[in-house]
N, C-alpha and C positions, 0 to 999 in steps of 0.2 A: 778308893778315890770317890769322892762325892760327885754326883751328877752336876754337870755344868762347870767343873773345875778345869783350869787351864795350867799346863806345865810347860816351862820353857827349857829347851835343851840345845844341844849342839848338833848341827846337821853334818852327817858323815857322807850322805849322798842325797841330792835333792829329789823331791817328788811329793805327790799328794795322794792320800788314800783314806778310805773309811773301812773299818772292819771291826770284828769282835776280837778281843784279846785272847791269845793262847799263851799262857805262861809256861815256859819250858826250862828244863835243865839244859846246859850247853848241848848243842846239836851239830853233828856233821851232816851236811846235805849229801855228801858222797858216802855211800854205804849206810847212811842213816835214814834216808828217805827214798821212796820209790819215785824214779824219774818221771813215770807216766801218770801217777795218781796223786803225788804230793803227800802220800801217807808215810808216817814215821814207821820204819821197818826195823830199826836197830833193836835187837832182842834184849839188850841191857838198858835201853832207854825207858825211864818211868812213864813216858807218854806214848809208848808204842801203840800204834793203831789209830792215833789221832791224825787228822789231816791238816796240813799247813795252808792249804788252798784258801786264798781270800782272807786269811786271818792276819791280825797284827801280832807278830811273834815278839814276846817279851822274854829276854833271857840275859843273864849276866854277860855272856860272851858266846861266840860260836865255838865249835870244837873241831879241830882236825883238818884233815887233808886239804892241800891246795886245790885238789880236784873239786872240792865243794863249790868253788867259784863257777866252774863250768856247769855243774849240776843245777845250781841256783839259777843261772842265766837261762838254761834250757827249760827249767820248770816255769820261769816267767814267760818265755816265748810261747810255750804250749798252753798257758793259762791255768796251770796247777800250782803256781808258786804263791808265796805269801803276798798280802797287800802291802805290808810294811814290816820293818824289823826295828825294834827298840832294844838297845843294849846299855849295860852299865860300863863296859869297857870297849874301846874301839877294837874292831876286828877287821884286819886288812883283807882277809879272805872273803868275808861277806861283802865288804865294800867293792872289792874287785869284781865279784859276781854282778853287783848292781851296775857298775860301770860298763861291763861287757854287755849286759842286757840293754842298757841305754844306747850304747854305740852301735851294736849290731841290730837290735830289734826295736829301737825307739820306745822301750818300756822303762819307765822311770820309777824304780822302787825306792821309796823314802827309807833311809837308814838314819836313825837318831840315837844319840847318846844322852842318857840322863844319869844323874847320880844314883847310887844304889838305893838311897832313901826314897827318891822320887819313883824309881822303878818299882819299889815295894808298894807304892800307892796305886798301882795299876792292877785291879783285881781281874782274875780270869773270867772271861765271858762278857765283860763290859764292852759296849760299842764306843769307839773313839774315832776322831778325825785327826789325821797326822798330816802336818804341813811342814816340809823341810825345804828351806831355801838354800842359798849358797853357804851361809855360815850358821844361821840360827834356825831353830825348829820349834814348833808348837804342837802340843798334843791336847786336844780338847775332848773331854768326856761328853757323851750324849746329854743334851740339856733335859731338864725335867719336863715331862709331858705337860702340855697346857690343859687346864681343867675347864 
């Protein structure tokens, strides 16, 4: 993704966030991340050891257990959860975690759906701003620095 590029997507849960992208294989928050640190702990996960804290997670879809919703909500409550999640396929477990965090803790995690082609344009490590409204969402890469 070139700096200053704007992508339009579908909002799965509203919120705003800024963070650096962490591209992931599908991840289960329950059993796949540490509840207290936000570190990926699944021994079979290729990004084991990475922290999701404050990052914009980019993955095709989530993986696994319905308990992931509660783990995600609790990570958001304690400040070790992701800043935003961007998916190619809707994932009701991730959205449920975002809804629970909003209702119980007033923490609004933006969850956005892009096409797979658009998802592939988001390179690991780039800083982006994510704005998800009721239906539409925008992802903007960090603008070019002024000279």
